C-alpha positions as CSV (number, residue, x, y, z in Angstrom):
1,M,255.7,79.0,21.4
2,S,257.5,80.4,18.4
3,N,258.4,84.1,18.0
4,T,258.1,84.0,14.2
5,I,255.7,86.2,12.3
6,S,254.1,85.2,9.0
7,V,254.7,87.1,5.8
8,N,250.9,87.9,5.6
9,T,250.8,89.3,9.1
10,A,254.0,91.3,8.5
11,Y,252.6,92.6,5.2
12,S,249.4,93.9,7.0
13,L,251.5,95.6,9.7
14,M,254.7,96.9,8.1
15,F,255.1,99.9,5.9
16,K,251.3,100.6,5.5
17,S,251.9,104.1,4.3
18,Y,254.0,103.1,1.3
19,P,252.8,102.1,-2.1
20,E,253.0,98.5,-3.4
21,V,256.0,99.4,-5.6
22,V,258.7,101.7,-4.2
23,G,261.7,103.5,-5.5
24,I,265.2,104.1,-4.1
25,S,264.2,107.0,-1.9
26,D,261.4,105.0,-0.3
27,I,263.8,102.0,0.2
28,C,266.1,104.4,2.0
29,K,263.4,105.6,4.3
30,M,261.9,102.2,4.9
31,L,265.2,100.6,5.9
32,N,266.8,103.7,7.3
33,I,269.9,103.3,5.0
34,G,271.7,105.6,2.6
35,R,271.3,105.7,-1.1
36,N,274.6,103.9,-1.8
37,K,273.5,101.0,0.4
38,A,270.1,100.9,-1.3
39,Y,271.7,100.7,-4.7
40,Q,274.1,98.0,-3.4
41,L,271.2,95.9,-2.2
42,V,269.4,96.2,-5.6
43,N,272.5,95.8,-7.8
44,S,273.6,92.7,-5.8
45,G,270.2,91.0,-6.3
46,I,269.4,90.9,-2.6
47,L,266.4,93.1,-3.4
48,K,264.9,92.0,-6.7
49,R,264.1,94.9,-8.9
50,I,261.1,95.3,-11.2
51,P,262.0,96.2,-14.8
52,C,260.7,99.8,-15.3
53,S,262.7,101.7,-17.9
54,R,265.6,103.5,-16.2
55,E,264.0,103.8,-12.8
56,I,264.6,101.2,-10.1
57,K,261.4,99.9,-8.6
58,V,261.1,97.2,-5.9
59,A,257.9,95.5,-4.7
60,K,257.1,96.3,-1.1
61,I,256.8,92.6,-0.3
62,T,260.4,92.2,-1.3
63,I,261.4,94.8,1.4
64,I,259.3,93.0,4.0
65,N,260.8,89.6,3.2
66,Y,264.3,91.2,3.4
67,V,263.5,92.6,6.9
68,L,262.1,89.3,8.1
69,Q,265.1,87.3,6.8
70,S,267.5,89.8,8.4
71,A,265.7,89.5,11.7
72,Q,266.2,85.7,12.0
C-alpha cells in the first residue's frame, strides 16, 4: 500500500483557512519560513507567482504542490 496522497485530497485538507490566492506574509505562515526565504522561493521560480501589479501573489495550490513535492 502506497503512502502517497493525491493533490485533490491534500487540497481539501491543507491550509483550509487561507484564501485561494495568498501573499508573502501568508506564505511565511503556511510554510513556517522567513520573508527572505519566501521571496527566494518566488524569485527563483519554485513558487510560481500570479501577475498582480507590484504585489506578489501565489495560488494556494502552488504551495500545496510544493509541500507535497518536498515531502517525497
